[in-house]
C-alpha positions in Angstrom: -0.5 21.6 -12.8 -1.6 17.9 -13.2 -2.4 15.7 -10.2 -3.4 12.2 -9.9 -6.4 11.2 -7.7 -5.7 7.7 -6.5 -8.2 5.6 -4.6 -7.8 2.1 -3.2 -9.8 -0.2 -1.1 -8.5 -3.3 0.7 -10.7 -5.8 2.4 -9.4 -8.6 4.6 -11.8 -11.5 3.9 -10.1 -13.9 6.2 -6.9 -14.2 8.2 -4.6 -11.8 10.0 -4.2 -8.1 9.5 -2.3 -6.7 6.5 -0.3 -3.5 5.9 -1.0 -1.5 2.8 2.0 0.7 1.9 2.2 3.1 -1.0 5.8 3.5 -2.2 7.2 5.9 -4.8 8.8 3.5 -7.3 12.4 4.3 -6.4 11.7 3.6 -2.7 9.9 0.4 -3.6 13.0 -0.8 -5.4 14.9 -0.2 -2.1 12.2 -2.1 -0.2 12.3 -5.0 -2.6 16.0 -5.4 -2.0 15.5 -5.4 1.7 16.9 -1.9 2.3 15.4 0.8 4.4 12.7 2.5 2.4 10.1 5.2 3.0 6.5 4.8 2.1 3.9 7.5 1.9 2.6 7.5 5.5 -0.5 9.6 4.7 -1.5 7.2 1.9 -0.8 4.0 3.7 -2.7 1.9 6.3 -1.1 -0.5 8.8 -2.7 -3.4 10.5 -5.9 -3.5 8.4 -8.3 -6.1 9.8 -11.4 -5.4 7.9 -11.8 -2.7 5.1 -9.5 0.3 4.5 -10.3 2.9 1.8 -8.0 5.8 0.9 -8.4 8.6 -1.5 -5.1 10.5 -2.1 -4.0 13.3 -4.4 -0.5 12.4 -5.8 2.0 14.0 -8.0 2.4 12.3 -11.3 5.1 9.6 -11.0 5.2 5.9 -10.6 3.9 4.3 -7.3 3.7 0.8 -6.1 1.0 -0.4 -3.6 2.3 -3.2 -1.4 0.0 -5.4 0.7 1.8 -7.7 3.1 1.2 -9.5 6.3 4.7 -9.8 7.8 6.0 -8.2 11.0 8.3 -5.1 10.8 11.2 -7.1 12.3 10.9 -10.1 9.9 9.9 -11.0 6.4 8.1 -14.0 8.0 4.4 -14.2 7.1 1.9 -13.9 10.0 -0.1 -16.7 8.3 -2.6 -17.2 5.6 -4.7 -14.2 4.6 -7.2 -13.6 1.9 -7.7 -10.0 0.7 -9.4 -8.2 -2.2 -7.9 -5.0 -3.6 -9.5 -2.4 -5.8 -7.6 0.6 -7.3 -8.7 3.5 -9.3 -6.8 6.5 -10.6 -7.8 9.7 -12.4 -5.8 12.6 -13.9 -6.9 15.9 -12.5 -5.9 19.1 -14.3 
């Protein structure tokens, strides 16, 4: 069986908190259209204010990492934010 080891690190350099949500691609397409969508709760971090690092084992499929700073009830931004994002992935057999 093949797995993917995925690691990401998000650092909020200035501004409000951000949410980092990892979506399977089909769920991201729903999210993008404004529909209810499910992200991987175990691989996501909400209200990141400094640095969040996650290392996750995933099944091989397409994923989308979304970093945003809006409220759950609105697509309105909470204000200006500067973040850096690093991602790495490895195939594990």
